[in-house]
C-alpha positions in Angstrom: 3.6 -14.9 -15.4 0.5 -13.2 -14.1 -1.6 -14.3 -11.1 -5.0 -12.8 -10.3 -5.9 -12.3 -6.6 -9.6 -11.6 -6.3 -10.6 -9.4 -3.3 -13.0 -11.9 -2.0 -10.3 -14.6 -1.7 -8.1 -12.5 0.6 -7.6 -13.5 4.3 -9.9 -11.8 6.8 -9.8 -10.8 10.4 -12.7 -9.3 12.3 -12.0 -7.9 15.8 -15.2 -5.8 16.0 -13.4 -2.5 16.0 -11.2 -3.6 13.1 -12.1 -5.4 9.8 -8.9 -6.3 7.9 -8.4 -8.0 4.5 -5.0 -9.6 3.9 -3.6 -9.9 0.4 -0.7 -12.0 1.8 -0.3 -14.2 4.8 -0.5 -12.2 8.0 -1.2 -12.9 11.7 -3.3 -16.0 12.0 -4.0 -16.1 8.3 -1.6 -18.3 6.3 -1.7 -19.3 2.6 1.4 -20.9 1.2 0.5 -19.5 -2.2 0.4 -15.9 -0.9 3.4 -15.2 1.3 4.4 -11.9 -0.2 5.8 -11.1 -3.7 9.4 -10.1 -4.1 10.2 -7.6 -1.4 6.5 -6.9 -0.9 5.4 -8.7 2.3 2.1 -7.3 3.4 -0.9 -5.4 2.0 -3.7 -5.1 4.6 -6.9 -3.3 3.7 -8.1 -2.0 7.1 -11.3 -0.5 8.3 -11.2 1.0 11.8 -14.3 2.0 13.7 -14.5 5.6 15.2 -12.5 6.1 18.3 -10.7 2.8 17.9 -7.2 1.8 16.8 -3.9 0.0 17.3 -2.3 0.5 20.7 1.4 1.0 21.1 3.3 -1.9 19.6 6.8 -2.5 18.2 8.3 -2.9 14.8 11.9 -3.6 13.7 13.7 -3.7 10.3 10.6 -3.1 8.1 9.5 -0.3 5.7 5.8 0.4 6.6 3.7 2.5 4.2 0.2 3.6 5.0 -2.2 5.1 2.4 -5.3 6.7 3.9 -8.3 6.4 1.7 -11.0 7.6 4.1 -10.8 9.3 7.4 -7.6 10.2 9.4 -4.9 8.3 11.2 -3.6 9.7 14.5 0.0 8.5 14.7 2.4 8.7 17.6 5.8 6.9 17.9 8.8 6.5 20.2 10.9 8.9 18.0 8.7 11.8 19.0 6.6 11.9 15.8 3.0 12.8 16.5 0.9 13.6 13.4 -2.5 13.3 11.8 -2.5 11.5 8.5 -5.6 12.6 6.5 -7.3 11.0 3.5 -5.0 11.1 0.5 -1.7 11.2 2.4 1.0 8.6 2.3 3.0 7.9 5.4 6.3 5.9 5.4 7.7 4.7 8.7 11.2 3.1 8.6 11.3 0.9 11.6 15.1 0.3 11.4 16.7 -0.7 14.7 13.4 -0.6 16.5 10.4 1.7 17.0 7.1 1.6 18.8 4.0 3.4 17.6 0.2 3.7 17.9 -2.4 4.4 15.2 -5.9 5.5 16.1 -9.0 6.8 14.4 -9.6 10.1 16.2 -13.0 10.7 14.7 -16.1 10.1 16.8 -18.3 9.4 13.8 -16.3 8.6 10.7 -14.7 5.2 9.9 -11.0 5.0 8.9 -10.1 3.1 5.8 -6.4 2.7 4.8 -3.9 0.3 3.2 -1.0 -0.7 5.3 1.9 -2.1 3.3 5.1 -3.7 4.5 8.3 -3.9 2.3 11.5 -5.5 3.5 14.5 -3.1 3.7 17.8 -3.8 2.0 19.7 -2.6 5.1 18.9 -3.4 8.8 19.6 -1.8 12.1 19.4 1.7 10.8 18.0 4.8 12.6 14.2 4.8 12.5 12.6 7.4 10.2 9.3 9.0 9.4 8.0 10.6 6.2 4.6 11.9 5.2 3.3 13.5 2.1 0.2 14.5 0.1 1.0 14.3 -3.6 -0.7 16.8 -5.9 -1.1 14.5 -8.9 -1.9 16.2 -12.1 -1.3 13.4 -14.7 -2.1 9.8 -15.0 0.9 8.6 -12.9 2.6 9.8 -9.8 5.8 8.2 -8.3 5.2 7.7 -4.6 8.1 5.6 -3.4 11.7 5.2 -4.7 15.2 4.5 -3.4 16.4 8.0 -4.4 13.5 10.3 -3.9 13.0 10.9 -7.6 10.2 13.3 -8.6 9.7 14.3 -4.9 8.8 10.7 -3.9 9.2 9.3 -0.4 12.6 7.6 0.0 12.5 3.9 0.9 15.4 1.8 2.1 15.0 -0.8 -0.7 15.3 -1.1 -4.4 11.5 -0.7 -4.7 9.2 1.7 -6.5 5.6 2.5 -6.1 3.5 4.5 -8.7 -0.1 5.6 -8.2 -2.1 5.5 -11.4 -5.4 7.4 -12.0 -7.6 7.0 -15.1 -11.0 8.0 -16.4 -13.3 5.7 -18.3 -12.0 4.7 -21.7 -8.5 5.9 -21.0 -5.6 3.5 -21.6 -1.9 3.3 -20.7 1.0 1.1 -21.6 3.8 0.4 -19.1 7.3 -1.1 -19.6 8.5 -2.6 -16.3 12.2 -3.0 -16.3 13.3 -2.1 -12.8 12.7 -5.4 -11.1 11.6 -9.0 -11.8 8.5 -8.7 -9.6 5.6 -6.3 -9.9 2.2 -6.1 -8.2 -1.0 -4.2 -8.8 -3.5 -3.3 -6.0 -6.7 -1.8 -7.3 -8.0 1.0 -5.0 -11.1 2.0 -6.8 -12.9 1.7 -10.1 -12.8 -1.1 -12.7 -9.8 -1.7 -14.9 -8.5 -4.3 -17.4 -4.8 -5.1 -17.2 -3.4 -7.5 -19.9 -6.9 -8.8 -20.4 -7.7 -9.4 -16.8 -10.7 -7.4 -15.4 -10.1 -6.1 -11.9 -12.4 -4.7 -9.2 -11.7 -2.7 -6.0 -9.5 -4.7 -3.6 -8.3 -7.1 -6.3 -4.6 -7.7 -6.8 -2.4 -8.9 -9.7 1.0 -10.6 -9.3 3.4 -10.1 -12.2 6.7 -11.9 -12.6 8.9 -11.4 -15.6 6.1 -9.4 -17.3 7.8 -6.4 -18.9 4.9 -4.9 -20.8 1.4 -4.3 -19.4 -1.6 -2.7 -21.1 -4.2 -0.9 -19.0 -7.7 0.1 -19.9 -10.1 1.9 -17.6 -13.6 0.4 -17.6 -15.0 3.1 -15.3 -14.4 6.7 -14.1 -12.2 7.4 -11.1 -9.9 4.4 -11.6 -7.0 4.3 -9.1 -4.4 1.6 -8.6 -1.0 1.2 -7.0 1.8 -0.3 -9.1 4.6 -1.8 -7.1 8.0 -2.7 -8.6 9.6 -4.9 -6.0 
């Protein structure tokens, strides 16, 4: 089964300093048809104004992945981690038994655009952890997350995998998905056709019991995230 999630139908929150688009129910936005997919709970597409950000707040028992598309995140947490996360980097924070952190846009002129993704862990109450990495992707696919750190990927506390896919116009790929029952595609940029469905930036695609997918890039600089959760 395949369910298309157009970008313009996502939930929205506008706080002035933050414009956020929710692929799944989050905060005051609730849609019973979009309450996560498998172990994937949240995909928020966030735009943060210069000099603004999220003050110190707690998390517990959640795997929280941030992918910076434009700008930089200034991160600080209660475990002593204090880092800048620039565009192109992935950051994985395992909240475990409990962690507090803040995320700010340190720029005085440039907006911050990033995806924040929550995946439920398969173990709870563990020691909080922090990982950050820039992947030097040379081919069409790059494994970003896995339970065992395969191919230099970040290690997540769940039977979940994330692959970043990049294509140029006219290029095509076929995937066989056999790790989990549920998969999800989030289009970051470009235009792509997946199993006959045309997708634009911000669009999502829920896949359940779909083992084979065919991908065709309709533009240059196509990039999407493929979750197996």
